[in-house]
C-alpha positions in Angstrom: -1.4 29.8 11.9 -1.3 28.4 8.2 -4.1 29.6 5.8 -5.2 27.4 3.0 -6.7 28.0 -0.4 -8.5 25.2 -2.3 -9.4 25.9 -5.9 -12.1 23.8 -7.5 -15.1 22.6 -5.5 -16.0 19.4 -7.2 -15.6 15.7 -5.9 -11.8 16.2 -4.9 -12.1 19.2 -2.7 -13.8 17.6 0.2 -11.0 15.2 0.4 -8.5 17.9 0.7 -10.7 19.9 3.2 -10.9 17.0 5.4 -7.0 16.3 5.0 -6.3 19.8 6.2 -8.9 19.8 9.1 -7.4 16.4 10.4 -4.0 18.1 10.2 -5.5 20.9 12.5 -5.9 23.7 10.0 -9.2 25.4 10.0 -8.5 28.6 8.1 -9.4 27.4 4.6 -10.8 29.4 1.8 -12.6 27.9 -1.2 -12.5 29.3 -4.6 -14.4 28.0 -7.8 -15.3 29.6 -11.2 -19.0 28.8 -10.3 -19.3 30.8 -7.1 -22.4 29.0 -5.9 -20.3 25.8 -5.8 -17.8 27.5 -3.3 -20.5 29.0 -1.5 -22.4 25.6 -0.9 -19.2 23.7 0.0 -18.1 26.4 2.5 -21.4 26.2 4.0 -21.2 22.4 4.5 -17.8 22.7 6.2 -18.2 25.9 8.0 -15.5 27.6 6.0 -15.0 30.8 4.0 -15.2 31.2 0.2 -13.8 34.0 -2.1 -14.5 35.1 -5.8 -12.0 33.3 -8.1 -10.8 36.9 -9.0 -9.3 37.2 -5.6 -7.2 34.1 -5.9 -3.9 35.6 -5.2 -5.2 39.0 -3.6 -5.1 37.5 -0.1 -1.4 37.5 0.9 -1.9 35.6 4.0 -3.0 32.6 2.0 0.5 30.9 1.1 -0.7 27.2 0.6 -2.9 26.0 -2.1 -4.7 22.7 -3.2 -5.6 22.7 -6.9 -8.7 20.2 -7.5 -9.7 21.2 -10.9 -9.5 19.3 -14.4 -6.0 18.7 -15.8 -6.4 21.2 -18.6 -6.7 24.0 -16.2 -3.5 23.2 -14.2 -1.0 25.1 -16.1 -2.4 28.5 -15.7 -3.1 27.9 -12.1 0.3 26.6 -11.2 2.2 29.4 -13.0 0.0 32.1 -11.3 0.5 30.6 -7.9 4.3 30.1 -8.1 4.7 33.6 -9.7 2.9 34.7 -6.3 5.2 32.7 -4.1 2.6 30.0 -3.1 3.1 26.5 -2.1 1.1 23.9 -4.2 -0.7 20.4 -3.9 -2.1 19.7 -7.3 -4.3 16.8 -8.4 -2.7 14.6 -10.9 -1.5 15.0 -13.5 0.4 18.1 -12.8 0.5 19.2 -16.2 0.1 17.9 -19.9 2.8 19.8 -21.2 6.5 18.9 -20.7 8.0 22.5 -21.3 5.7 23.7 -18.7 6.8 21.1 -16.1 10.3 21.9 -16.7 9.5 25.6 -16.2 7.5 25.0 -12.9 10.3 23.0 -11.7 12.9 25.6 -12.4 10.7 28.5 -10.9 9.7 26.5 -7.8 13.4 25.6 -6.9 14.6 29.2 -7.6 11.7 30.5 -5.1 12.1 27.8 -2.6 8.5 26.4 -3.0 6.9 23.1 -2.7 5.0 22.0 -5.6 3.5 18.3 -5.1 1.5 16.2 -7.2 -1.6 14.3 -5.9 -0.2 10.9 -6.4 -1.8 9.7 -3.0 -1.2 5.8 -3.3 2.2 6.0 -1.9 0.7 7.1 1.3 -1.1 3.8 1.8 0.3 1.6 4.8 0.0 -1.5 2.6 1.7 0.0 -0.3 4.5 1.3 1.9 5.0 -2.3 3.2 5.0 -3.6 -0.3 7.8 -1.2 -1.3 9.9 -2.2 1.8 9.1 -6.0 0.7 10.2 -5.5 -2.8 13.3 -3.7 -1.7 14.3 -6.6 0.6 13.8 -9.2 -2.1 14.6 -7.1 -5.2 16.8 -9.7 -6.7 13.9 -12.3 -6.7 11.0 -10.2 -8.0 10.5 -11.0 -11.7 6.9 -9.8 -12.6 4.5 -7.3 -11.3 0.8 -6.6 -12.3 -0.7 -3.2 -11.3 -4.5 -2.8 -11.9 -6.9 0.0 -11.3 -10.5 0.4 -12.6 -13.4 2.5 -11.9 -16.8 3.1 -13.6 -16.3 6.9 -14.0 -18.6 9.3 -12.8 -21.1 11.9 -14.4 -18.5 14.7 -14.9 -18.3 15.0 -18.6 -14.7 16.3 -18.6 -13.5 12.9 -17.4 -14.4 11.5 -20.8 -13.2 14.4 -22.8 -10.0 14.2 -24.6 -9.6 17.9 -25.0 -10.1 18.5 -21.3 -7.4 16.0 -20.0 -9.9 13.1 -19.1 -9.6 9.4 -19.9 -8.3 6.3 -18.3 -4.6 7.4 -18.7 -4.9 10.7 -16.8 -7.6 9.5 -14.4 -6.3 6.3 -13.4 -3.2 4.9 -15.2 -0.9 7.7 -14.0 -1.5 6.5 -10.3 -0.2 3.0 -11.1 2.7 4.2 -13.2 3.7 6.4 -10.2 3.5 3.5 -8.0 5.6 1.3 -10.4 8.3 3.8 -10.6 8.3 4.3 -6.9 8.6 0.4 -6.5 11.0 -0.4 -9.1 12.7 2.8 -10.4 12.0 4.4 -13.7 10.5 2.2 -16.4 11.9 2.8 -19.9 11.4 -0.3 -21.9 7.8 -0.6 -23.3 7.0 -4.0 -25.0 3.2 -3.7 -25.7 0.7 -1.2 -25.3 -3.1 -1.5 -26.1 -5.5 1.6 -25.8 -9.1 1.4 -26.6 -12.4 2.9 -26.2 -15.3 0.6 -25.4 -18.0 3.2 -24.3 -18.8 5.2 -27.5 -22.1 6.1 -25.9 -20.3 8.6 -23.7 -19.9 11.0 -26.7 -23.3 12.2 -26.0 -21.8 13.6 -22.7 -19.1 15.9 -24.4 -19.2 18.7 -26.9 -19.7 17.9 -30.6 -16.2 19.5 -31.2 -14.5 17.5 -28.6 -13.0 14.0 -28.8 -14.0 10.9 -26.5 -11.0 9.9 -24.5 -9.8 6.3 -24.2 -11.5 4.3 -21.3 -9.0 1.3 -21.3 -5.2 1.0 -21.4 -2.7 -1.9 -20.7 1.1 -1.5 -21.0 3.7 -4.3 -20.6 7.2 -2.9 -19.9 10.4 -3.7 -18.2 12.5 -1.8 -15.6 16.2 -1.6 -15.9 16.6 -4.6 -13.8 14.5 -6.6 -16.1 11.3 -6.9 -14.0 8.3 -7.6 -16.2 5.7 -4.7 -15.3 2.0 -4.8 -16.5 -0.2 -2.0 -15.7 -3.9 -1.9 -16.6 -6.5 0.9 -16.0 -9.9 1.1 -17.4 -13.2 3.2 -16.6 -15.5 0.7 -17.8 -15.7 -1.7 -14.8 -18.8 -1.8 -12.6 -17.0 -1.1 -9.3 -13.7 0.5 -8.2 -10.9 -1.9 -7.8 -7.0 -1.2 -7.1 -4.2 -3.8 -6.4 -0.8 -4.8 -7.1 0.5 -8.3 -7.3 4.1 -9.2 -7.5 5.9 -12.7 -7.9 9.1 -14.4 -8.2 10.7 -17.8 -7.3 9.3 -18.5 -3.8 7.8 -15.1 -3.4 4.5 -13.4 -3.9 3.1 -10.1 -2.8 -0.4 -8.4 -2.9 -1.8 -5.2 -1.7 -4.4 -2.6 -2.3 -5.8 0.6 -0.9 -9.0 -1.2 -0.6 -9.8 -2.1 3.1 -11.6 -5.4 2.1 -8.5 -6.6 0.2 -5.6 -8.0 2.5 -2.0 -7.4 2.5 -0.2 -10.7 1.4 3.5 -11.0 1.7 5.2 -14.5 1.3 8.8 -15.4 1.0 9.5 -19.2 1.4 13.3 -19.0 2.1 12.9 -16.5 4.9 9.8 -18.1 6.0 8.1 -14.7 5.7 4.4 -15.2 5.6 1.9 -12.2 6.3 -1.8 -11.9 5.6 -3.5 -9.1 7.2 -6.2 -6.5 6.6 -4.9 -3.1 7.3 -7.0 -0.5 9.4 -8.5 2.1 6.9 -6.7 5.7 7.0 -7.6 8.7 5.1 -4.8 8.9 2.7 -5.4 12.5 2.1 -4.7 13.2 5.6 -1.3 11.5 5.4 -0.5 13.1 2.1 -1.3 16.6 3.4 0.6 16.0 6.5 3.7 15.1 4.5 3.0 18.1 2.0 2.9 20.6 5.2 6.0 19.1 6.7 7.7 19.5 3.4 6.9 23.2 3.4 8.2 23.6 7.0 11.4 21.8 6.0 10.7 19.1 8.6 10.8 16.5 5.7 12.6 16.7 2.5 10.5 16.7 -0.4 11.4 13.5 -2.3 7.8 12.2 -3.1 5.4 13.2 -5.7 7.9 16.0 -7.0 7.8 17.8 -10.3 10.7 15.6 -11.5 8.5 12.5 -10.9 5.8 14.1 -13.0 8.3 14.8 -15.7 9.2 11.0 -15.7 5.6 10.1 -16.0 5.1 12.6 -18.6 8.0 11.1 -20.7 6.6 7.6 -20.3 3.2 8.6 -21.5 4.5 10.3 -24.4 6.6 7.5 -25.5 4.0 4.9 -25.1 1.0 6.9 -26.6 2.9 9.0 -29.3 
């Protein structure tokens, strides 16, 4: 029976807990630098918790989820890889390119699965959209990917020094989707990065910097598809969708169950408009992750290599 360690007991941890439970795994151990958080969450889900100092002292825990802020990822990933642990880490995996290359080399050398938490690829609507794009790739001319959230009260989400902001919190999800749909984007045409909520400075340390809360990038892939990606942390409600178009063609999809999947192609008389049943994407993602560990599935999604491509794009766009 697999045993799981979950590091960080904030808002992402319950999603991972449920994902593992729904995959039939009940031996889950919780870790947090604030021990009371781990204790309270363990009590809520009838799980076990351990001191953070015991992180790698339990040899029978071979699989870990990292649910901590981005700036903490590097140390945790390196520690776990050096102790031969498989890892599912919330995005972005790392904010350091050299470390990403090191993690890729070490994990390959040890035969470990290290996976980034890019969860949108496990949405049934997005999977159908990818198939639609591939079937009509010569006709797709433009794509618009949008994601927005009001943000939450965790101060680190607005902290530049801790890896917060609209880019790391939201934009990377849509960039990952765009690369998945169209192949790597490598031609940036326009970029706009703004901070519209200076009042959030009161939430961060005085020696810290307020992270951006808006970004839009216009680019093209190698086939010439015009791709616009927009993300913000100033909208009143969460919203996420993708819209593609071309001659006689349009597609629209979202992870939101209140928004339909629309796929239309006039020449092939292809016309779909339907609402997908809601599915827990963390359950699907974790099922894939576990199958990769067991060698049932080849690890080809949310790899370290994909995280390297995302880092390079962001470095070019924001440098």
